[in-house]
N, C-alpha and C positions, 0 to 999 in steps of 0.2 A: 193379325201378327203381335210378337210379345216384343217390346220395347226393354234391350239388353239393361239398361240405367247406364249405358253409358255417355257422354255429351260427345264421344269425338267416335264413335264405333263404322263410320261406315268407311273409313280408313282417310277419307279426301279432309286435300288442307282446310284450317280453319283460322278467318282473319279473329283473333281469339279479346280483341275489342270489337269485333264489329257491334253494330243494333240487333241482328239476325240470333248472333252468338249468344250476346245478353241475354235474350228474350228469352233464350229457349233453360238458358242457368236459371233464368227466371223461376220459369213454370220447372223444374225441375228441386228446387228449391223450395217453390208451394208444393209438387206432389209429394216431396217428401215429410215435409208438417203434415201435411194432410193425414197421408196411410203413419206418423206417428202418433197424430189424436187420435184416430179411427182405432186402433194399435189399443191407446191407454184406457180407449172408453170401452171395446171389449172386456179388455183386463178386469177393469171396473164390473161391467155386470156378468161379468164368470163369478168371483168375488159375493160378489152381491148371489149369487145363484146358491153357489158352492153353501154357506150362513143358510137361505132359508131351505135346503135339501138339509141339510144335518139338522133342522128345526122339524123337519118333516119327516127324516125318519125317526129319533127319538120319538113323536108323539107316535110313529106308526108300531112304532118297538112298546110302549106304552099302553096300546090301547090291546097290543095283541097277548100284553101280559095280563 
């Protein structure tokens, strides 16, 4: 089951100052931070791969000549 990303998606009333809801908020914030850092890590890997592929393509073209 995929989560919708909404903290109050089931339509039931919540005590917004309650410990359970506060824990859900903390978990949600931690998950968003993890996803953001994962995205940034993949972006760095993608850029490094692009640099390597560009160098390889230049070397391959030089070899073909």
